[in-house]
N, C-alpha and C positions, 0 to 999 in steps of 0.2 A: 498442231499447238494448241487449238484452242480446249480439244476435247484433252489434251493430258491437262492443260491447266485448271479445266472442270473436274477432273478425275482428283489432279492435287488437292483444288479446292475444297472435293467432298470428304476426300483421305483427312485432310489437317482437320477439318469438322469433326471428323467423328474424334480423332487422335484426343483434341480437346475435351471431345465431353466425355469420352471415357476418364482423362486425366481429373476435371473436374468434378465428376461422381466420385472416383475414387478421394480426393483430399478432402470431400464432403464426409463421406464413410469415415476416414482416418482422424479429421476433424471431430467429429460425433465420438468417435473411439477415446480418444485423447482424454476428451473435458469428463472422463469415467474412470481414470486411470490415476495411478499416482507418481505416474512421470515428472509432475513437478509439484509438490507441495500445495499450490495454491490453486490445482485445479478444483479443489473440492469449493472452495471458498466461490470462484469463480461461477462453477455451476452451479453453486444456489442462487448467484446473482441474477443469471440469466434465466434462470428457470422459475424466476419470480417464488421462491420459496423462504425470504427473507423479512421483507417486511415490518420492521422490527420499530419502537417505537423510539427508539433509543440508539445510533450508531453512533461509534467512536473509529475515528481517521487518524490519520498520522505514519509514519515510519515503523522499525521494528521497537521505539519508543511508545508504539501505541500497541499493536499485538501482544508485546511480550510484559506489559505492565499493567495494561487496565481490563480487569477479569471483567467479562460480562454478567457471569453466575452471582457477583457481587451486587453488580448493579440492580439486575431480577430481583435478588434476594431484597434489597433495601427499598427501592421503589416500586415494586411489582408492573415493571412494563419493561418488554420486551426489549432484548439488546443484541448488539452485534458487532464483533469486532473489526473492521474493515483493514485494519494495521496491513504495513506490505513492506517484510524487509527489504532493506538495501533501496528502497525508492524516496525518492525526494517531493517534496509536494506538488509540481506540476502532474503525476502520474497519480499523484492521490487522489486529485482533484478530476481526473480521467474516472478513476474508478468510482469515485462516488456519482458522475455524469451516466455511468453506467447503469450504477446500481438504481439510480430514479426514472431512467427509462423503463427498466421493468419489474420495481415497486414501489409499494405507497411510499408518499414522503415521509420522514421519520416525525415526529414533535420535539428531538433535542439532535443536535451533532455537537459532539464533543473533539475539538481538535487539538489534538496533541505538536505542539510548536516546542521550538529550540533553537537556538544562534547559528544552526547550519539545514535550518528545512528549508529556504525560501534559495535554494539552490537549482540549478538546472543541467545536471554533468549528461554525461554519457551514460547512455542504460545500459548498463551490462550485467547487471548482478540477476541471476535466476530471469533472463528475460526470456527464456522458449516456455516461460508461463504463459504468454501472450499468443506466442503461434498459433492456436485453434481460435483466436479472437481476434483476428486483422481485421475481421468485417465490421467490427464496434468503432473504428476511424484511429485505430493505434497508429497504425504509419503513417497517416495521411498527417496525423497532428506532431510526433515525436520520430518521424524517421530521419531527421537530420541529428538528432539526439541519441539516436541506438545502433548496435551494430546490424540490427534490421534492417532494410532498404525496400526500394519499391519493385526488385525484383522479388521480391517474398510476396507482395502482394499481387504482384498481377502476372506472375508466372507460374503455371500451377506445378502445385508440388514443389517447387523450387527452396519454401521455405523447413523442407523438412530435412536440408543438407547440414544443418547448424550440429546438431546432435545424433550421433548413432541411432538407432534400434525404435526411431520413432514413429518409424511409418511400420514397423510390426510392430509396436505397443499399439497405435491406434487401430488396423485393422481388425488385431486378436478382441479388444476393449467394445468396437463395434458389435459384436457378437455377445455379449455377458451384460452382467446386470453391473452398475456402478459399483465398482470396489474402492472409490477415492477417499479411503478412510486414514485421516493422518495425525488423528490425537489429539485435532485443537478441539475446543469448546466454542462453538460459534466464532471461528477465527481467531481465537484466543489461546496462547500457549508459553507458560511461564517457565526459566529455567531455576534448578535448583542447586547447581552447583555454588561453589566458596567463590572467593573473590580471587583473581589472578589480574596483576598488574602488569603482565609485560607486554601487553600492548600498549598500554599505557606509557609505560617505559621505553619503547619502542617512537610510539609518537613525540614525547620529548625527545629524544637523540636525537630524531630527525626535524626535530625545529627547534632547537636551543631557543629562539629569541620567540619564544609561542607563534601562532598560526592567527589567522586576519581570517573569520568568514563575511562571505559579503551576500549580496540580496540579488539573485538576478531579477531584469526587468519582465520579463516572462512569468516566470514564476510568483513574483510581485501581483502582476497583472491578474493570475488564477486566483492567487488569494483573495482579492477586490471582490473577483466575480464569485467565491465561495459565499462571500458576506452577502453581497447583493441578491447571490440565488436566494438563503437562508430567508435574506428579508423577503422578500417578493412571497415565497411559498409559505413565510409565518412561522417557520422553523429556528426556534432557540439553538443558535450557536454559541458555546460555550468552549475558550479558547484555555488551554494549560499546560504549563509545563512544568512537566515530572522533574523530581530530584534527579541530579547529578551529582557526583563525586568531586568533594572539595577542589581535590588534586587534580582534577580535569578541567573545571570549571575556567580556571587561570591560563591554561593555555592557548583558549579563547582571546586574544589580547584586545577585542573589540567587542566584548560580548555582552559589555553593558546596552552601546549603541544599539546591536539588535535586537534587543529583549525592548529596548524602547520603541522598536516600531510598534510591536505588535500591543506594548502600553497605549500606545498613541492610535494605533486600529481603535481599541476596544473603547476608548474615550469617544473617537468619532462619530462610530456608529452604534453605542450603548451595549458592548457587547458583556459577559461575565469574564473575566481573565484573570487567571489563578499563577501565580506564579509560586513553584517550591525550590526554587536553586537556593534559599538561604534557610530553608527547612532543616532543622537538626538531625534529619535522616540521612543529610548529605555527607554529615561529618564521620558516618559509621560505616566502616566501606564492609561491615558482613553485611549489611542490606544488598550488599550490588555482588554481582560476579564476574563483571568488567566494568571499566571506564564509562561506559552511556546505556549501560542495564541492572534495575533492579533484579535481586533472586528470587524465588519463590519468596521467601522470610519477610525481604523487604517490599515484594507487590504486595502482600496481605496488609502490612502494617501501612502502608501509603495509601491500598485502596479503602481503608477505614477510614482516615484522615478527608480524601478527598472525597468521599459519600458524606461524611459530615459537613464538610465544607459547601457541597451544593443541596442539602436540605432543603434551603429555600428558594432556590432556583428550579429544581426540580420537582414537580412536582404529581 
C-alpha cells in the first residue's frame, strides 16, 4: 500500500507539472494572439511597453472617445488609452494597478466618469481577456463578481473550458511571433457609423419611468483609492464627463445626484473636473453613433474642445 501511494504521489506530481507547463505555454501564446481584442493592450502593459506621460482611463466612453494621437499632437507628451469596453470602475482601477506594476508612473491620468461608472456588476462581457492574466490577482479580487471562479485559478488548464479553441490558439501562438494587431491606436478605436437610436428606444420602453443609477460602496472605495494613489505618487488626476445625448440623459432619473458626487470629490481633493453633459454637442445626434458614444466626427469635435480646456492643466 505504501509503495502504491508513493507511486500515485509521483504520478500526480508529474501530471501536475506537465499541466502547469502546458498552461504556461498556452497563456504565453494567447497573449500574442487576437483571441481577445484586448490582448494587445494587456501584452503591452505587462511587457512594460507603454510608459506614457498621459494615461486615459474609463470604460468604452474612454476607449472610443478620447484619442491619444490628438493629445500627443497637442501636448507633445506620450499618451495611452487604457479604456475597457463593458467594464466598470473596479476593473478599470485594477488595470491601472497592473499598469503601474510594469510601467513608469504617468504625469497625468484622465479618468472618464459617468452616472453609471461607480457600479460593481457581474463581470461577464469579454471576460476571456483576463484568462492569461489570472496571476495578476484578478480572481482573488473579483472572483465573486465574475463568471470566472477559483477553479479557474487553482485547477491547471480548467480556465480554458470557457471558450472553444483557446488551448489550440494558445499553443499555436506560442510558436509564432505576436500577431495581436487589433487596429487600435494605443488602445483607442472610434466608430464612424451614424446615429442609431434602436437601443435607446428599447431602454426607454423597458424603463418607462426612467432608471436609477447607484454607487456601489466597493467601487466608491476604489475611486477614493485611485485619488489617494495619484496624490501620493504626485500624478495629476483629471476627471472628465464626456458628452451624452440629451435624449438619454433624462433616462437616468438621479443623474444630477450621482454627478454631484464627482463634483464634491473634486472639491475635496482639489481635482480638475470637466463636465460636458450640458455642452451643445449633446443636442446633436449627428455627433453620436448610439445613446452612449460619440462617433468619429463627434470625437474629433469633442477632443478639440477638451484639449483646449486642458491647455492650462497639462503642460
